[in-house]
C-alpha positions as MATLAB code, in Angstrom:
seq = 'MGKGVIISLVVAVIAALIGERIVNIRKRTLASRELVQNHLPDCVFIPNLNGGSEDITILGNGLAFISTGLKYPGMPSTDEPGKLFTLDLKEPRLKPSELRMPRNFDLESFNPHGISVYSDPSDDTVYLFVVNHPQHGSQIELFKFIEDDYSLVHLKTIKHELLHSVNDIVAVGVESFYATNDHYYTHQIMKGIVEPLLAQPWSNVVYYSPEKVKVVSEGYYFANGINISPDETHVYVVDLLDHNVHVLERKEDDALVPVKAVAVGSLCDNVEVDPESGDLWLGCHPNAWKALFFDPNDPPGSEVIQIQNIHSDQPVVKQVYADDGHVIIGSSVAATYGGKLLIGTVFHKALSCDLV';
ca = [
      38.504  -26.023  -24.082;
      37.077  -28.818  -21.939;
      33.378  -29.185  -21.127;
      34.045  -28.716  -17.414;
      35.887  -25.450  -18.043;
      33.018  -24.145  -20.205;
      30.449  -24.994  -17.492;
      32.608  -23.283  -14.878;
      32.862  -20.168  -17.020;
      29.089  -20.106  -17.600;
      28.427  -20.491  -13.874;
      30.947  -17.723  -13.114;
      29.304  -15.373  -15.629;
      25.817  -16.108  -14.221;
      27.079  -15.577  -10.668;
      28.697  -12.279  -11.692;
      25.503  -11.108  -13.373;
      23.408  -12.059  -10.359;
      25.910  -10.375   -8.049;
      25.794   -7.195  -10.123;
      22.001   -7.372  -10.157;
      21.876   -7.678   -6.371;
      24.175   -4.661   -6.030;
      21.904   -2.674   -8.363;
      18.831   -3.792   -6.430;
      20.444   -2.705   -3.170;
      21.210    0.701   -4.653;
      17.691    1.000   -6.013;
      16.102    0.060   -2.699;
      18.232    2.344   -0.500;
      19.243   -0.757    1.452;
      21.746    0.944    3.756;
      19.925    4.185    4.501;
      19.769    5.113    8.186;
      17.254    7.543    9.640;
      17.710   10.658   11.700;
      14.911   10.647   14.257;
      12.156   13.127   13.487;
       9.377   12.528   16.001;
       6.205   14.554   16.354;
       5.657   15.861   19.886;
       2.409   14.058   20.791;
       2.103   10.467   19.572;
       0.320    7.501   21.163;
      -0.247    3.918   20.114;
      -3.741    3.076   18.900;
      -5.054    0.183   21.043;
      -5.993   -3.248   19.650;
      -4.001   -2.834   16.417;
      -0.935   -4.900   17.307;
      -1.044   -7.203   14.283;
      -0.444   -4.535   11.700;
      -2.556   -1.818   10.115;
      -1.376   -2.077    6.526;
      -3.878    0.353    5.057;
      -5.993    3.173    6.482;
      -8.484    5.386    4.704;
     -10.711    8.072    6.206;
     -14.189    9.248    5.237;
     -15.041   12.929    5.183;
     -16.922   12.545    8.478;
     -13.761   11.389   10.285;
     -14.496    7.666   10.296;
     -11.316    5.724    9.520;
     -11.302    2.198    8.059;
      -8.284    0.028    8.888;
      -7.121   -3.340    7.507;
      -5.105   -5.554    9.872;
      -3.403   -8.933    9.932;
      -1.843   -8.974    6.465;
       0.198  -12.083    5.707;
       2.648  -11.054    3.014;
       5.431  -13.433    1.850;
       8.711  -12.648    3.570;
       7.186  -10.424    6.246;
       6.405  -11.281    9.899;
       2.701  -11.734   10.570;
       0.151  -12.867   13.118;
      -1.397  -16.344   13.087;
      -4.878  -14.870   13.410;
      -7.101  -14.196   10.371;
      -7.216  -10.660    9.071;
      -9.700   -8.157   10.427;
     -11.203   -4.784    9.580;
     -11.651   -1.949   12.069;
     -13.168    1.500   12.191;
     -11.948    4.416   14.280;
     -14.030    7.541   14.855;
     -11.565   10.430   14.839;
     -14.180   12.860   16.120;
     -14.233   11.016   19.430;
     -11.624   12.166   21.992;
     -10.751    8.564   22.922;
      -8.917    6.385   20.414;
     -11.071    3.275   20.447;
     -11.048    1.116   17.309;
     -14.172   -0.983   16.711;
     -13.870   -4.312   14.921;
     -16.298   -4.475   12.038;
     -18.830   -7.287   12.208;
     -18.271   -9.570    9.239;
     -21.077  -11.449    7.479;
     -21.670  -15.050    8.508;
     -21.412  -16.374    4.969;
     -17.916  -14.916    4.508;
     -14.773  -17.077    4.774;
     -13.036  -15.484    7.746;
     -10.407  -18.205    8.213;
      -8.636  -17.343    4.951;
      -9.277  -13.588    5.090;
      -5.993  -11.797    4.326;
      -6.747   -8.087    3.764;
      -4.280   -5.782    2.030;
      -5.161   -2.445    0.404;
      -8.599   -0.910    1.011;
     -10.725    1.890   -0.442;
     -14.112    3.404    0.353;
     -16.684    4.850   -2.020;
     -19.670    6.938   -0.927;
     -22.492    6.721   -3.448;
     -23.567   10.334   -4.108;
     -27.119    9.204   -4.902;
     -27.897    7.854   -1.431;
     -24.690    8.206    0.661;
     -24.273    4.431    0.929;
     -20.678    3.577    1.819;
     -18.997    0.724   -0.044;
     -15.763   -0.825    1.191;
     -13.386   -2.446   -1.312;
     -10.790   -4.826    0.168;
      -7.867   -6.530   -1.565;
      -7.857  -10.099   -0.230;
      -5.157  -12.788   -0.577;
      -6.624  -16.134    0.478;
      -4.051  -18.897   -0.091;
      -1.784  -16.157   -1.548;
      -4.218  -15.482   -4.382;
      -5.647  -12.087   -5.351;
      -9.279  -11.035   -5.334;
     -11.363   -8.011   -4.413;
     -14.090   -8.203   -1.764;
     -16.906   -5.672   -2.107;
     -18.841   -4.842    1.065;
     -21.628   -2.458    2.015;
     -21.040   -0.672    5.311;
     -23.978   -0.598    7.750;
     -23.361    2.332   10.083;
     -26.155    1.471   12.551;
     -24.334   -1.553   13.948;
     -20.875   -1.175   12.355;
     -21.258   -4.283   10.250;
     -20.497   -5.282    6.680;
     -22.683   -6.945    4.070;
     -20.655   -8.924    1.545;
     -21.908   -8.086   -1.943;
     -19.490   -9.946   -4.207;
     -16.003  -11.311   -4.785;
     -14.264   -9.977   -7.878;
     -11.683  -12.119   -9.669;
     -10.061  -11.560  -13.042;
      -6.911  -12.779  -14.777;
      -5.632   -9.196  -15.023;
      -6.019   -8.790  -11.240;
      -3.335  -11.361  -10.542;
      -1.117   -9.707   -7.871;
      -3.124   -6.821   -6.468;
      -1.560   -4.580   -3.859;
      -3.808   -1.546   -3.541;
      -7.061   -0.199   -4.912;
      -8.960    3.054   -5.321;
     -12.710    2.913   -5.876;
     -14.265    5.265   -8.453;
     -17.799    3.860   -8.487;
     -20.127    1.391   -6.788;
     -18.456   -1.513   -8.634;
     -15.512    0.115  -10.426;
     -11.937    0.785   -9.376;
      -8.281    1.121  -10.324;
      -5.873   -1.442   -8.849;
      -2.110   -1.932   -8.807;
      -0.419   -5.256   -9.566;
       2.906   -5.253   -7.704;
       4.295   -8.301   -9.557;
       4.188   -9.760  -13.053;
       4.396  -13.433  -12.073;
       1.958  -15.334   -9.859;
       4.058  -18.413   -9.027;
       5.653  -17.875   -5.625;
       9.209  -18.796   -6.699;
       9.063  -16.650   -9.847;
       7.399  -13.855   -7.892;
       9.629  -13.997   -4.832;
      13.053  -14.823   -6.290;
      13.328  -14.581  -10.068;
      11.397  -11.350  -10.553;
      13.316   -9.386   -7.883;
      16.608  -10.555   -9.423;
      15.537   -9.472  -12.897;
      14.298   -6.137  -11.485;
      12.337   -5.187  -14.589;
       9.492   -2.612  -14.812;
       6.780   -5.191  -15.412;
       4.061   -4.254  -12.928;
       0.977   -2.271  -13.884;
      -2.341   -0.594  -13.100;
      -5.678   -2.139  -14.082;
      -9.096   -0.522  -14.432;
     -12.063   -2.702  -13.515;
     -15.785   -2.294  -14.031;
     -18.486   -4.900  -14.723;
     -18.433   -3.747  -18.354;
     -14.686   -3.684  -19.024;
     -11.332   -4.673  -17.538;
      -8.090   -3.367  -19.006;
      -4.489   -2.445  -18.243;
      -4.378    1.359  -18.182;
      -0.786    2.049  -17.094;
       2.396   -0.022  -17.000;
       6.156    0.172  -16.698;
       6.480    0.136  -12.901;
       9.126   -1.725  -10.924;
       6.709   -2.284   -8.024;
       3.337   -0.564   -8.394;
       2.111   -0.171   -4.827;
      -0.194    2.496   -3.394;
      -2.827    4.157   -5.565;
      -5.270    6.991   -4.961;
      -7.186    9.733   -6.730;
      -7.280   13.536   -6.575;
     -10.234   15.221   -4.833;
     -11.666   16.334   -8.206;
     -11.126   12.787   -9.601;
      -9.196   14.078  -12.627;
      -5.828   12.554  -11.679;
      -4.651    9.238  -10.282;
      -1.497    8.841   -8.185;
       0.547    5.641   -8.342;
       3.457    4.887   -6.022;
       6.356    2.916   -7.515;
       7.967    1.561   -4.359;
      11.247    0.409   -5.892;
      11.728    3.420   -8.156;
      11.124    5.910   -5.290;
       8.601    7.907   -7.330;
       4.978    8.973   -7.168;
       3.506    9.025  -10.662;
       0.819   11.535  -11.600;
      -1.565   10.331  -14.304;
      -4.436   12.173  -15.956;
      -7.724   10.305  -16.003;
      -9.589   10.344  -19.328;
     -13.316    9.947  -20.039;
     -12.782    6.339  -21.147;
     -10.963    5.650  -17.799;
      -7.558    5.473  -19.511;
      -4.616    6.982  -17.620;
      -2.104    9.278  -19.315;
       1.283    9.952  -17.631;
       1.844   13.572  -16.582;
       4.995   13.416  -14.450;
       6.817   11.567  -11.662;
       7.798   13.124   -8.345;
      10.836   11.691   -6.526;
      10.293   10.923   -2.833;
      13.699    9.518   -1.824;
      12.217    6.555    0.042;
      10.380    3.305   -0.598;
       6.846    4.577   -0.215;
       3.956    2.180    0.246;
       0.361    3.451    0.398;
      -0.785    6.971   -0.473;
      -3.678    8.926    1.026;
      -4.974   12.266   -0.255;
      -6.207   15.155    1.890;
      -9.677   15.997    0.489;
      -9.322   19.692    1.315;
      -5.731   20.589    0.375;
      -5.045   17.792   -2.101;
      -1.780   17.007   -0.272;
      -0.451   13.470   -0.584;
       0.529   11.524    2.546;
       2.728    8.458    2.260;
       3.880    5.758    4.648;
       7.387    4.746    3.619;
      10.136    2.172    4.222;
      13.515    3.958    4.328;
      15.501    0.719    4.490;
      14.207   -2.162    2.373;
      17.056   -4.483    3.316;
      16.000   -4.355    6.975;
      12.357   -4.818    5.993;
      13.109   -7.913    3.906;
      15.526   -9.484    6.400;
      13.754   -8.681    9.636;
      15.936   -8.586   12.741;
      14.075   -7.678   15.961;
      17.357   -6.361   17.380;
      17.814   -3.996   14.438;
      14.277   -3.404   13.117;
      13.347   -1.507    9.959;
      12.395    2.105   10.471;
       9.401    4.193    9.460;
       8.980    7.395    7.529;
       6.026    9.644    6.679;
       6.320   11.911    3.657;
       3.957   14.704    2.641;
       3.780   16.097   -0.898;
       2.290   19.566   -1.296;
       1.288   21.200   -4.597;
       2.016   18.048   -6.561;
       0.549   19.492   -9.768;
       2.740   22.595   -9.671;
       6.139   23.003  -11.321;
       7.796   22.715   -7.904;
       6.054   20.205   -5.635;
       7.178   20.292   -1.997;
       8.306   16.891   -0.678;
       8.631   16.971    3.101;
       9.530   14.397    5.745;
       6.968   14.782    8.553;
       7.914   11.848   10.779;
      10.830    9.428   11.007;
      11.739    6.665   13.445;
      14.545    4.107   13.349;
      12.249    1.242   14.325;
      12.402    1.550   18.080;
       8.947    3.149   18.240;
       7.151    1.962   15.117;
       8.319   -0.650   12.604;
       7.661   -0.686    8.870;
       5.213    2.147    8.238;
       2.952    1.422    5.279;
       0.371    4.225    5.366;
      -0.198    7.742    6.684;
      -3.603    9.420    6.803;
      -4.730   12.732    8.287;
      -7.933   14.201    9.660;
      -8.654   17.162   11.907;
      -5.033   17.799   12.848;
      -4.280   14.144   13.583;
      -1.901   11.877   11.707;
      -2.483    8.119   11.734;
       0.523    5.942   10.876;
      -0.085    2.287   10.044;
       2.366   -0.580    9.579;
       2.598   -3.871    7.728;
       2.863   -6.044   10.849;
       3.577   -3.777   13.844;
       1.542   -1.258   15.842;
      -0.332    1.865   14.726;
       0.359    5.393   15.889;
      -1.746    8.525   16.270;
       0.093   11.860   16.345;
      -0.950   15.469   16.693;
       0.279   17.573   13.810;
       1.870   20.835   14.893;
];
């Protein structure tokens, strides 16, 4: 058999394997799923959030924190630096306020992703943790929130080799948190092309504190949103590509032990937890193919999923809102307070709806 024939056969085998892998990826990511519209009756756009609202989290007093302007590889984005907003949900008017950033902070490269807030029980000080991707890197910015003038004091930047591709974060102390790494590789080609083709469960969850940093859970295809139960005994991790929400028990040494996985039937992004009911709220991408290959004439849709009684033998998974992309594109987060539902997106607008 000639050398040229052997090379041709090898190329054909590789092409067949890649083709099969792409087919499997498309099946895994629900690439062709179309939505049946399921709109809530009273929804309005939140002003001044036209460059995305990738993550939203709400304090117990109704003050929402919002990250905007994420620049994520392969997704449309604004040319402006990222920003952080607050929105007081106790006020009748929806009027986001841009948080005043410290002068010594590098605003030009600010690229905020997942966020989390922690209220110190000793003095009620509010700390804001922000995943930041300057120059496509990964680091955590720790701020103190000053309520008097809605400003932030930058306390520190946290970097660590285990925090190499951080997507989301949940704070569990003044300087401690759990974070998801959505990729294994850091090089853009390996991360953006090779890893998706291999489609292996290589992403993980990391625990960080000034005293210790360690991987506490692994085996995810794309570890995305993360949050914690109201009693802080369980952590929830969203595997976007595997269409599951994983429930993990939190141990005294901060290790996480798998309990179960709940199927959600969509590519869910961030997860927020209702502090009263313990319900999970998820912003989801029902059609990954449209999200990855953005066409303004056929935009990706949005979906909000609620999980009730997640620790029971029969959790209730319910679609609360769905749109085919003509109202809101690429929902990434859903958060509730006082009968209102906020829906954020990776790069589009944000929506406020009244829950019936």
